[in-house]
C-alpha positions in Angstrom: 16.0 10.8 -9.6 14.4 14.0 -7.6 11.5 13.3 -4.7 7.8 13.7 -6.2 6.0 12.4 -2.9 5.2 16.1 -1.3 5.1 14.4 2.1 8.8 13.3 1.5 10.2 16.6 0.5 12.1 19.1 2.1 10.8 23.0 1.6 14.2 23.7 -0.4 13.1 20.4 -2.9 9.2 21.8 -3.0 10.2 24.9 -4.1 12.6 23.4 -7.0 9.6 21.3 -7.9 7.5 23.8 -8.5 9.8 26.2 -10.5 10.5 23.6 -12.9 7.3 21.9 -13.2 4.2 24.0 -11.0 2.1 20.1 -11.2 0.4 18.8 -8.1 -1.3 15.4 -8.9 -4.1 14.5 -6.4 -4.8 10.8 -6.7 -7.9 10.0 -5.1 -10.1 6.5 -5.3 -12.6 5.2 -2.8 -12.6 1.9 -0.3 -14.6 -0.6 -1.9 -15.0 -4.3 -2.7 -13.5 -5.6 -5.9 -13.7 -9.1 -5.3 -11.7 -11.2 -2.7 -8.3 -11.0 -5.4 -7.6 -7.4 -4.8 -6.7 -4.4 -2.1 -10.0 -2.8 -0.9 -7.9 0.3 -1.7 -7.3 -0.8 -5.1 -8.4 2.1 -6.9 -6.5 4.8 -4.9 -3.9 2.5 -4.9 -3.6 2.2 -8.9 -4.0 6.5 -9.1 -1.2 7.2 -6.9 0.9 4.4 -8.6 0.0 6.2 -12.2 0.5 9.7 -10.5 4.2 8.8 -9.1 5.3 7.2 -12.6 4.0 10.7 -14.8 5.3 13.0 -11.9 8.8 11.0 -12.0 8.8 11.2 -16.2 7.4 14.8 -16.5 8.0 16.5 -13.2 5.2 18.0 -10.7 4.2 17.3 -6.7 2.1 14.1 -6.1 0.4 14.9 -2.8 -0.6 12.5 -0.6 -3.7 9.8 -1.6 -7.3 10.7 -0.5 -9.3 6.9 -0.1 -12.8 8.7 0.8 -14.8 8.7 -2.3 -18.8 8.6 -3.1 -20.3 5.2 -2.2 -23.5 4.4 -3.3 -23.8 0.8 -2.4 -21.9 -1.6 0.4 -20.4 -4.7 0.8 -18.6 -6.8 3.4 -15.2 -5.1 3.6 -16.0 -1.4 2.4 -16.0 1.6 4.1 -19.6 2.9 3.8 -18.8 6.1 2.1 -18.8 9.7 3.6 -21.7 12.1 2.7 -21.1 13.5 -0.3 -20.7 17.1 1.2 -18.6 16.1 3.4 -15.9 14.3 0.7 -16.9 16.9 -2.0 -15.8 20.0 1.0 -12.2 17.7 1.4 -11.4 17.8 -2.1 -12.6 21.7 -2.3 -10.0 22.2 0.2 -7.4 20.2 -1.0 -7.3 21.8 -4.5 -8.3 25.9 -3.0 -5.2 24.8 -0.5 -2.7 23.8 -3.7 -3.9 26.9 -5.2 -4.2 29.3 -2.8 -1.3 28.2 -0.8 2.1 26.8 -1.8 1.4 26.5 -5.2 -0.2 29.5 -6.6 -2.4 30.6 -9.2 0.1 29.1 -11.9 -0.6 25.6 -11.1 -1.9 23.6 -13.5 -4.2 20.4 -12.8 -3.5 18.6 -16.1 -1.8 15.0 -17.2 -3.7 13.7 -14.1 -3.9 10.1 -15.8 -2.7 10.8 -19.0 1.1 9.0 -19.0 3.1 9.8 -22.3 0.5 12.2 -23.7 2.2 14.9 -26.0 0.0 18.1 -23.8 2.2 17.1 -20.8 5.2 17.2 -22.8 4.5 20.4 -24.2 3.5 21.9 -20.6 6.5 20.7 -19.6 8.6 22.6 -22.4 6.8 25.8 -21.6 7.9 25.8 -17.7 11.6 24.8 -18.2 
């Protein structure tokens, strides 16, 4: 199985992944209370796991997860959040870096959490 985690890829593996299926998956979430039975980063951990499985099945590259989101409330053990303009700026910088950097304008931000959807399969066939 080919690598799908951006942070683990060697340059030639990254370039090959982009040739085969030029899609970047960006797992995002927040650090928030979900009860005593779940990790504070549960949302991000779930999105990361789903996107890793999606990339393994259809192709593409999964960038490292980002845990910073908009927090409107606070409970013990939660990160109080960052100002929305900082969070929005972070996500804009991530996407701009992918589009204007290595990924190029061919990048498609689809299939984000749609494991098994027909539109993902048809995208892969078009890029082979």
